[in-house]
MOPAC internal coordinates of N, CA, C and O (Angstrom, degrees):
PM7 1SCF
backbone

  N    0.0000 0     0.00 0     0.00 0    0    0    0
  C    1.4449 1     0.00 0     0.00 0    1    0    0
  C    1.5233 1   108.58 1     0.00 0    2    1    0
  O    1.2310 1   121.67 1   -36.81 1    3    2    1
  N    1.3283 1   114.41 1   143.19 1    3    2    1
  C    1.4522 1   120.25 1   179.68 1    5    3    2
  C    1.5231 1   109.50 1  -104.32 1    6    5    3
  O    1.2310 1   120.61 1   -40.34 1    7    6    5
  N    1.3140 1   116.45 1   139.66 1    7    6    5
  C    1.4618 1   121.46 1   178.14 1    9    7    6
  C    1.5203 1   108.36 1   -78.34 1   10    9    7
  O    1.2310 1   120.99 1   -57.40 1   11   10    9
  N    1.3474 1   115.71 1   122.60 1   11   10    9
  C    1.4589 1   121.27 1   178.26 1   13   11   10
  C    1.5223 1   109.72 1   -91.30 1   14   13   11
  O    1.2310 1   120.91 1   133.23 1   15   14   13
  N    1.3455 1   115.87 1   -46.77 1   15   14   13
  C    1.4630 1   120.68 1   179.10 1   17   15   14
  C    1.5138 1   108.45 1  -152.48 1   18   17   15
  O    1.2310 1   121.23 1   -38.47 1   19   18   17
  N    1.3175 1   115.26 1   141.53 1   19   18   17
  C    1.4573 1   120.14 1   179.22 1   21   19   18
  C    1.5259 1   108.69 1  -131.18 1   22   21   19
  O    1.2310 1   121.04 1   -50.95 1   23   22   21
  N    1.3342 1   115.62 1   129.05 1   23   22   21
  C    1.4620 1   121.73 1   175.76 1   25   23   22
  C    1.5164 1   107.82 1  -124.70 1   26   25   23
  O    1.2310 1   120.62 1     1.18 1   27   26   25
  N    1.3315 1   116.41 1  -178.82 1   27   26   25
  C    1.4644 1   120.29 1   177.63 1   29   27   26
  C    1.5247 1   111.75 1   -68.88 1   30   29   27
  O    1.2310 1   120.21 1   151.33 1   31   30   29
  N    1.3452 1   117.21 1   -28.67 1   31   30   29
  C    1.4645 1   121.54 1  -175.62 1   33   31   30
  C    1.5242 1   113.41 1   -90.81 1   34   33   31
  O    1.2310 1   120.09 1   145.88 1   35   34   33
  N    1.3338 1   117.43 1   -34.12 1   35   34   33
  C    1.4594 1   120.30 1  -175.47 1   37   35   34
  C    1.5329 1   110.80 1  -156.09 1   38   37   35
  O    1.2310 1   121.42 1   -11.96 1   39   38   37
  N    1.3288 1   114.88 1   168.04 1   39   38   37
  C    1.4585 1   121.85 1   174.35 1   41   39   38
  C    1.5242 1   107.92 1  -131.44 1   42   41   39
  O    1.2310 1   120.95 1   -41.76 1   43   42   41
  N    1.3318 1   115.78 1   138.24 1   43   42   41
  C    1.4603 1   121.35 1   177.61 1   45   43   42
  C    1.5172 1   107.65 1  -105.84 1   46   45   43
  O    1.2310 1   121.39 1   -53.97 1   47   46   45
  N    1.3272 1   114.95 1   126.03 1   47   46   45
  C    1.4548 1   121.27 1  -179.46 1   49   47   46
  C    1.5191 1   109.67 1  -117.36 1   50   49   47
  O    1.2310 1   120.46 1   -34.93 1   51   50   49
  N    1.3362 1   116.73 1   145.07 1   51   50   49
  C    1.4585 1   120.89 1   175.73 1   53   51   50
  C    1.5179 1   107.99 1  -103.59 1   54   53   51
  O    1.2310 1   121.02 1   -56.48 1   55   54   53
  N    1.3359 1   115.65 1   123.52 1   55   54   53
  C    1.4510 1   120.68 1  -178.60 1   57   55   54
  C    1.5287 1   110.33 1   -81.36 1   58   57   55
  O    1.2310 1   120.66 1    -9.60 1   59   58   57
  N    1.3216 1   116.35 1   170.40 1   59   58   57
  C    1.4558 1   120.67 1  -179.42 1   61   59   58
  C    1.5242 1   112.72 1   -68.12 1   62   61   59
  O    1.2310 1   119.82 1   158.84 1   63   62   61
  N    1.3319 1   117.95 1   -21.16 1   63   62   61
  C    1.4611 1   120.83 1   178.04 1   65   63   62
  C    1.5280 1   111.72 1   -91.98 1   66   65   63
  O    1.2310 1   120.14 1  -160.90 1   67   66   65
  N    1.3344 1   117.34 1    19.10 1   67   66   65
  C    1.4680 1   125.97 1   177.14 1   69   67   66
  C    1.5234 1   114.32 1    64.69 1   70   69   67
  O    1.2310 1   120.14 1  -158.89 1   71   70   69
  N    1.3221 1   117.34 1    21.11 1   71   70   69
  C    1.4621 1   121.08 1   171.83 1   73   71   70
  C    1.5187 1   107.76 1  -102.48 1   74   73   71
  O    1.2310 1   120.96 1   -10.48 1   75   74   73
  N    1.3332 1   115.78 1   169.52 1   75   74   73
  C    1.4552 1   120.05 1  -176.09 1   77   75   74
  C    1.5196 1   111.52 1  -110.92 1   78   77   75
  O    1.2310 1   121.32 1   -32.51 1   79   78   77
  N    1.3074 1   115.08 1   147.49 1   79   78   77
  C    1.4564 1   122.72 1   173.34 1   81   79   78
  C    1.5250 1   106.74 1  -121.99 1   82   81   79
  O    1.2310 1   120.66 1   -39.26 1   83   82   81
  N    1.3184 1   116.34 1   140.74 1   83   82   81
  C    1.4635 1   121.56 1   178.31 1   85   83   82
  C    1.5146 1   107.18 1  -122.84 1   86   85   83
  O    1.2310 1   120.93 1   -53.05 1   87   86   85
  N    1.3320 1   115.83 1   126.95 1   87   86   85
  C    1.4605 1   120.71 1   177.74 1   89   87   86
  C    1.5212 1   108.80 1  -123.38 1   90   89   87
  O    1.2310 1   120.81 1   -33.76 1   91   90   89
  N    1.3309 1   116.05 1   146.24 1   91   90   89
  C    1.4614 1   119.68 1  -179.86 1   93   91   90
  C    1.5273 1   110.01 1   -84.89 1   94   93   91
  O    1.2310 1   120.60 1     3.87 1   95   94   93
  N    1.3075 1   116.46 1  -176.13 1   95   94   93
  C    1.4618 1   121.22 1  -176.57 1   97   95   94
  C    1.5264 1   112.82 1   -66.93 1   98   97   95
  O    1.2310 1   120.09 1   161.95 1   99   98   97
  N    1.3357 1   117.43 1   -18.05 1   99   98   97
  C    1.4687 1   121.58 1   178.35 1  101   99   98
  C    1.5273 1   112.08 1   -94.90 1  102  101   99
  O    1.2310 1   120.14 1  -166.92 1  103  102  101
  N    1.3413 1   117.33 1    13.08 1  103  102  101
  C    1.4696 1   124.37 1   180.00 1  105  103  102
  C    1.5353 1   112.84 1    66.39 1  106  105  103
  O    1.2310 1   120.33 1  -155.12 1  107  106  105
  N    1.3283 1   116.98 1    24.88 1  107  106  105
  C    1.4576 1   121.51 1   176.27 1  109  107  106
  C    1.5300 1   108.58 1  -100.79 1  110  109  107
  O    1.2310 1   119.96 1   -39.25 1  111  110  109
  N    1.3340 1   117.68 1   140.75 1  111  110  109
  C    1.4717 1   119.44 1  -178.62 1  113  111  110
  C    1.5273 1   112.71 1   -69.93 1  114  113  111
  O    1.2310 1   121.45 1   -34.90 1  115  114  113
  N    1.3110 1   114.84 1   145.10 1  115  114  113
  C    1.4621 1   122.76 1   174.20 1  117  115  114
  C    1.5196 1   105.96 1  -106.66 1  118  117  115
  O    1.2310 1   120.08 1   -52.63 1  119  118  117
  N    1.3292 1   117.45 1   127.37 1  119  118  117
  C    1.4512 1   121.81 1  -176.95 1  121  119  118
  C    1.5138 1   111.18 1  -131.74 1  122  121  119
  O    1.2310 1   120.90 1    -6.58 1  123  122  121
  N    1.3240 1   115.89 1   173.42 1  123  122  121
  C    1.4533 1   122.71 1   173.46 1  125  123  122
  C    1.5125 1   113.41 1    75.77 1  126  125  123
  O    1.2310 1   121.35 1    34.50 1  127  126  125
  N    1.3259 1   115.01 1  -145.50 1  127  126  125
  C    1.4577 1   121.34 1  -176.40 1  129  127  126
  C    1.5241 1   112.14 1   -63.44 1  130  129  127
  O    1.2310 1   120.58 1   144.77 1  131  130  129
  N    1.3212 1   116.49 1   -35.23 1  131  130  129
  C    1.4606 1   119.98 1  -179.84 1  133  131  130
  C    1.5311 1   110.33 1   -63.27 1  134  133  131
  O    1.2310 1   120.41 1   137.72 1  135  134  133
  N    1.3277 1   116.83 1   -42.28 1  135  134  133
  C    1.4616 1   121.73 1   177.99 1  137  135  134
  C    1.5329 1   109.96 1   -64.15 1  138  137  135
  O    1.2310 1   120.55 1   136.18 1  139  138  137
  N    1.3268 1   116.56 1   -43.82 1  139  138  137
  C    1.4587 1   121.06 1  -179.95 1  141  139  138
  C    1.5232 1   111.17 1   -61.65 1  142  141  139
  O    1.2310 1   120.23 1   139.28 1  143  142  141
  N    1.3330 1   117.17 1   -40.72 1  143  142  141
  C    1.4633 1   120.95 1   178.96 1  145  143  142
  C    1.5269 1   111.11 1   -63.24 1  146  145  143
  O    1.2310 1   120.33 1   138.01 1  147  146  145
  N    1.3285 1   116.97 1   -41.99 1  147  146  145
  C    1.4679 1   121.20 1  -179.93 1  149  147  146
  C    1.5226 1   110.26 1   -64.39 1  150  149  147
  O    1.2310 1   120.53 1   131.64 1  151  150  149
  N    1.3289 1   116.59 1   -48.36 1  151  150  149
  C    1.4654 1   120.40 1  -178.32 1  153  151  150
  C    1.5271 1   111.69 1   -66.61 1  154  153  151
  O    1.2310 1   120.15 1   144.35 1  155  154  153
  N    1.3277 1   117.32 1   -35.65 1  155  154  153
  C    1.4580 1   121.30 1   177.08 1  157  155  154
  C    1.5243 1   110.52 1   -66.66 1  158  157  155
  O    1.2310 1   120.23 1   137.56 1  159  158  157
  N    1.3377 1   117.17 1   -42.44 1  159  158  157
  C    1.4667 1   121.42 1   179.36 1  161  159  158
  C    1.5272 1   111.37 1   -63.50 1  162  161  159
  O    1.2310 1   120.20 1   146.84 1  163  162  161
  N    1.3285 1   117.22 1   -33.16 1  163  162  161
  C    1.4584 1   121.54 1   179.91 1  165  163  162
  C    1.5335 1   111.78 1   -83.02 1  166  165  163
  O    1.2310 1   120.25 1   171.43 1  167  166  165
  N    1.3273 1   117.13 1    -8.57 1  167  166  165
  C    1.4630 1   120.68 1   179.28 1  169  167  166
  C    1.5172 1   113.59 1    78.27 1  170  169  167
  O    1.2310 1   120.04 1  -159.01 1  171  170  169
  N    1.3048 1   117.53 1    20.99 1  171  170  169
  C    1.4631 1   120.96 1  -178.47 1  173  171  170
  C    1.5240 1   112.73 1   -89.02 1  174  173  171
  O    1.2310 1   120.02 1   158.96 1  175  174  173
  N    1.3248 1   117.57 1   -21.04 1  175  174  173
  C    1.4565 1   121.48 1   177.84 1  177  175  174
  C    1.5215 1   109.46 1  -133.66 1  178  177  175
  O    1.2310 1   121.15 1   -17.49 1  179  178  177
  N    1.3331 1   115.41 1   162.51 1  179  178  177
  C    1.4538 1   122.15 1   173.31 1  181  179  178
  C    1.5181 1   107.10 1  -125.40 1  182  181  179
  O    1.2310 1   120.50 1   -42.77 1  183  182  181
  N    1.3099 1   116.66 1   137.23 1  183  182  181
  C    1.4504 1   120.81 1   177.46 1  185  183  182
  C    1.5242 1   107.21 1   -89.60 1  186  185  183
  O    1.2310 1   119.88 1   -57.15 1  187  186  185
  N    1.3364 1   117.83 1   122.85 1  187  186  185
  C    1.4609 1   119.86 1  -178.65 1  189  187  186
  C    1.5208 1   111.46 1   -67.42 1  190  189  187
  O    1.2310 1   121.44 1   -33.20 1  191  190  189
  N    1.3360 1   114.85 1   146.80 1  191  190  189
  C    1.4590 1   119.25 1   177.52 1  193  191  190
  C    1.5251 1   109.01 1   -78.25 1  194  193  191
  O    1.2310 1   120.10 1   -34.54 1  195  194  193
  N    1.3127 1   117.42 1   145.46 1  195  194  193
  C    1.4688 1   119.33 1   179.75 1  197  195  194
  C    1.5225 1   110.82 1   -64.34 1  198  197  195
  O    1.2310 1   120.86 1   -32.63 1  199  198  197
  N    1.3166 1   115.96 1   147.37 1  199  198  197
  C    1.4574 1   120.82 1   178.93 1  201  199  198
  C    1.5149 1   109.73 1   -69.66 1  202  201  199
  O    1.2310 1   121.05 1   -30.26 1  203  202  201
  N    1.3221 1   115.59 1   149.74 1  203  202  201
  C    1.4562 1   120.70 1  -179.69 1  205  203  202
  C    1.5174 1   110.22 1   -69.35 1  206  205  203
  O    1.2310 1   121.12 1   -35.02 1  207  206  205
  N    1.3150 1   115.46 1   144.98 1  207  206  205
  C    1.4623 1   120.88 1   178.81 1  209  207  206
  C    1.5270 1   108.84 1   -70.35 1  210  209  207
  O    1.2310 1   119.88 1   -31.70 1  211  210  209
  N    1.3138 1   117.84 1   148.30 1  211  210  209
  C    1.4710 1   120.12 1   179.21 1  213  211  210
  C    1.5237 1   110.61 1   -61.69 1  214  213  211
  O    1.2310 1   121.07 1   -34.85 1  215  214  213
  N    1.3005 1   115.57 1   145.15 1  215  214  213
  C    1.4611 1   121.70 1  -178.30 1  217  215  214
  C    1.5252 1   109.10 1   -77.15 1  218  217  215
  O    1.2310 1   120.64 1   -45.11 1  219  218  217
  N    1.3070 1   116.39 1   134.89 1  219  218  217
  C    1.4620 1   121.54 1  -177.35 1  221  219  218
  C    1.5210 1   112.34 1   -76.14 1  222  221  219
  O    1.2310 1   119.16 1   165.11 1  223  222  221
  N    1.3343 1   119.20 1   -14.89 1  223  222  221
  C    1.4551 1   121.95 1  -177.26 1  225  223  222
  C    1.5268 1   111.54 1   -69.75 1  226  225  223
  O    1.2310 1   119.21 1   158.12 1  227  226  225
  N    1.3168 1   119.11 1   -21.88 1  227  226  225
  C    1.4536 1   121.87 1  -177.22 1  229  227  226
  C    1.5274 1   111.57 1   -71.61 1  230  229  227
  O    1.2310 1   118.93 1   146.94 1  231  230  229
  N    1.3069 1   119.64 1   -33.06 1  231  230  229
  C    1.4561 1   122.44 1  -177.82 1  233  231  230
  C    1.5325 1   112.26 1   -62.13 1  234  233  231
  O    1.2310 1   118.14 1   134.27 1  235  234  233
  N    1.3260 1   121.15 1   -45.73 1  235  234  233
  C    1.4699 1   119.74 1   177.91 1  237  235  234
  C    1.5231 1   112.41 1   -63.03 1  238  237  235
  O    1.2310 1   119.40 1   148.30 1  239  238  237
  N    1.3211 1   118.75 1   -31.70 1  239  238  237
  C    1.4575 1   121.15 1   178.49 1  241  239  238
  C    1.5201 1   110.23 1   -63.34 1  242  241  239
  O    1.2310 1   119.87 1   141.81 1  243  242  241
  N    1.3173 1   117.86 1   -38.19 1  243  242  241
  C    1.4529 1   121.40 1   177.75 1  245  243  242
  C    1.5285 1   110.08 1   -67.88 1  246  245  243
  O    1.2310 1   119.94 1   140.08 1  247  246  245
  N    1.3090 1   117.72 1   -39.92 1  247  246  245
  C    1.4537 1   121.17 1   178.90 1  249  247  246
  C    1.5239 1   110.61 1   -64.37 1  250  249  247
  O    1.2310 1   120.05 1   142.71 1  251  250  249
  N    1.3327 1   117.52 1   -37.29 1  251  250  249
  C    1.4594 1   122.04 1   178.50 1  253  251  250
  C    1.5208 1   109.87 1   -64.74 1  254  253  251
  O    1.2310 1   120.40 1   137.75 1  255  254  253
  N    1.3318 1   116.85 1   -42.25 1  255  254  253
  C    1.4583 1   120.65 1   179.80 1  257  255  254
  C    1.5234 1   110.46 1   -63.55 1  258  257  255
  O    1.2310 1   119.82 1   140.09 1  259  258  257
  N    1.3081 1   117.94 1   -39.91 1  259  258  257
  C    1.4675 1   121.57 1   178.30 1  261  259  258
  C    1.5266 1   109.77 1   -65.93 1  262  261  259
  O    1.2310 1   120.14 1   137.87 1  263  262  261
  N    1.3092 1   117.34 1   -42.13 1  263  262  261
  C    1.4586 1   121.31 1  -179.83 1  265  263  262
  C    1.5280 1   110.51 1   -64.11 1  266  265  263
  O    1.2310 1   119.58 1   139.70 1  267  266  265
  N    1.3407 1   118.41 1   -40.30 1  267  266  265
  C    1.4613 1   121.87 1   178.25 1  269  267  266
  C    1.5213 1   110.58 1   -64.52 1  270  269  267
  O    1.2310 1   120.10 1   138.24 1  271  270  269
  N    1.3242 1   117.41 1   -41.76 1  271  270  269
  C    1.4535 1   121.46 1   178.95 1  273  271  270
  C    1.5225 1   110.58 1   -62.86 1  274  273  271
  O    1.2310 1   120.21 1   137.43 1  275  274  273
  N    1.3068 1   117.21 1   -42.57 1  275  274  273
  C    1.4644 1   121.21 1   178.15 1  277  275  274
  C    1.5306 1   110.75 1   -65.12 1  278  277  275
  O    1.2310 1   119.63 1   141.95 1  279  278  277
  N    1.3303 1   118.31 1   -38.05 1  279  278  277
  C    1.4599 1   122.30 1   178.71 1  281  279  278
  C    1.5135 1   110.48 1   -65.47 1  282  281  279
  O    1.2310 1   120.24 1   137.90 1  283  282  281
  N    1.3410 1   117.14 1   -42.10 1  283  282  281
  C    1.4621 1   121.01 1   178.15 1  285  283  282
  C    1.5225 1   110.70 1   -63.97 1  286  285  283
  O    1.2310 1   120.38 1   138.75 1  287  286  285
  N    1.3199 1   116.88 1   -41.25 1  287  286  285
  C    1.4543 1   120.92 1   179.79 1  289  287  286
  C    1.5208 1   110.93 1   -63.85 1  290  289  287
  O    1.2310 1   120.04 1   140.36 1  291  290  289
  N    1.3152 1   117.53 1   -39.64 1  291  290  289
  C    1.4586 1   120.01 1   179.71 1  293  291  290
  C    1.5214 1   111.14 1   -71.22 1  294  293  291
  O    1.2310 1   119.49 1   146.54 1  295  294  293
  N    1.3358 1   118.59 1   -33.46 1  295  294  293
  C    1.4571 1   122.07 1   176.86 1  297  295  294
  C    1.5184 1   110.07 1   -66.14 1  298  297  295
  O    1.2310 1   120.04 1   138.52 1  299  298  297
  N    1.3309 1   117.52 1   -41.48 1  299  298  297
  C    1.4580 1   121.40 1   179.24 1  301  299  298
  C    1.5266 1   110.38 1   -65.16 1  302  301  299
  O    1.2310 1   120.76 1   139.49 1  303  302  301
  N    1.3147 1   116.15 1   -40.51 1  303  302  301
  C    1.4497 1   119.93 1   179.00 1  305  303  302
  C    1.5303 1   111.10 1   -65.67 1  306  305  303
  O    1.2310 1   119.66 1   143.91 1  307  306  305
  N    1.3130 1   118.26 1   -36.09 1  307  306  305
  C    1.4479 1   122.82 1   179.73 1  309  307  306
  C    1.5199 1   109.86 1   -72.04 1  310  309  307
  O    1.2310 1   119.40 1   146.05 1  311  310  309
  N    1.3215 1   118.75 1   -33.95 1  311  310  309
  C    1.4619 1   123.19 1  -179.33 1  313  311  310
  C    1.5252 1   110.58 1   -69.53 1  314  313  311
  O    1.2310 1   119.88 1   151.82 1  315  314  313
  N    1.2943 1   117.84 1   -28.18 1  315  314  313
  C    1.4639 1   120.35 1  -178.11 1  317  315  314
  C    1.4617 1   107.93 1   -81.04 1  318  317  315
  O    1.2310 1   120.10 1   180.00 1  319  318  317

């Protein structure tokens, strides 16, 4: 592992698989949200933005298409 940055409180190491490890001054690993905050503050990672929720307007359009298909089917049945 290569040392990327070392401070009095922690050290950031880059692993061979291009991920980061953070260890504190007592050589214990730092994980979870605390690790993410450190790496984000150093600019080594970016937190992806959540995907947008699906738009509710699309569901009524599908219902309209189903209703039109049913109307056409009933018209054909009446014509026969």
